[in-house]
N, C-alpha and C positions, 0 to 999 in steps of 0.2 A: 438410451435412445429416447427421443421425445415422442409423445403421443402423436403429434402432427406427422413426424417422419414415418411412424409405423402406419398411420392411416393412409399417407401418400403412397406407401408401398402396396398396401392391400387394395385401396380404392383411390387411384389417382384422380385429382380434381380436373374438371374441364377448365382449360385456360381461356379466359376472356381477355382479349387484348383491348385496352382502352386508350383512346386518344381524344384530345381536345381540339376542336375545330371551330373556326369562325367563318361562316359563309353568309354573304350579303349582310354583314354586321349583326348576324344572329349567332351567338355562341351556343355550342352544343357539345356534349360528351357522346362519343360513339363507341359502342362495344361490339366486338366480333368474336365468334367462337367457331373456328373452322369445323371442328369435329361435330358440333351440333347444327351446323349450317345456320347459325344465328347471327343476325345483324340488327341492332336497335340503337336508339339514342335517347338522351334525356337532356333537359336544360341544365341540370346539376349532376354532380357525380352520384349523389345519393339517389336521385330520380332514375339515373341509368341503372344503378345496382338493383333497385326495386323492380324495374322493368325486366331486367335479365332474370331475376328470381321468379317473376311471374310467368315468363314464357319458356324457361329452360326445361321444366318437367314435360311440357307438351312436345318440345323439340326432341328431347331425350327419347320419348316413346315413338315419335314419328320416324326417327332414324333407326329404329329397330333395336335399341339398347335395352328394352324391357319397360315394364310399367312401374317398377319400384322407384318412383320419383323421390321418396323420402330419403334415399341414400345418395342423392346427387350432391356432389361437392364442386364448388366453383372457386377458382383463383383469379382475382382481378389483377392484371398486370398492366401498368401504364407504360405506353410506348411513346 
């Protein structure tokens, strides 16, 4: 069994659903994670990922999942 599969079993990642949208001729990547109550966007996919990694630890703690933000795992799934 792969390391990723073992980690997923022990500590499943938070799933961030990602979609590309163009509103008023302004392109943006939008990411949502229902479990963390997180919604954010970025002009590029990389900017979106960076933004999610910046705010996910705080959202993790605010939702009452603990303060051990070093163990947060995220899975970005494009929809």
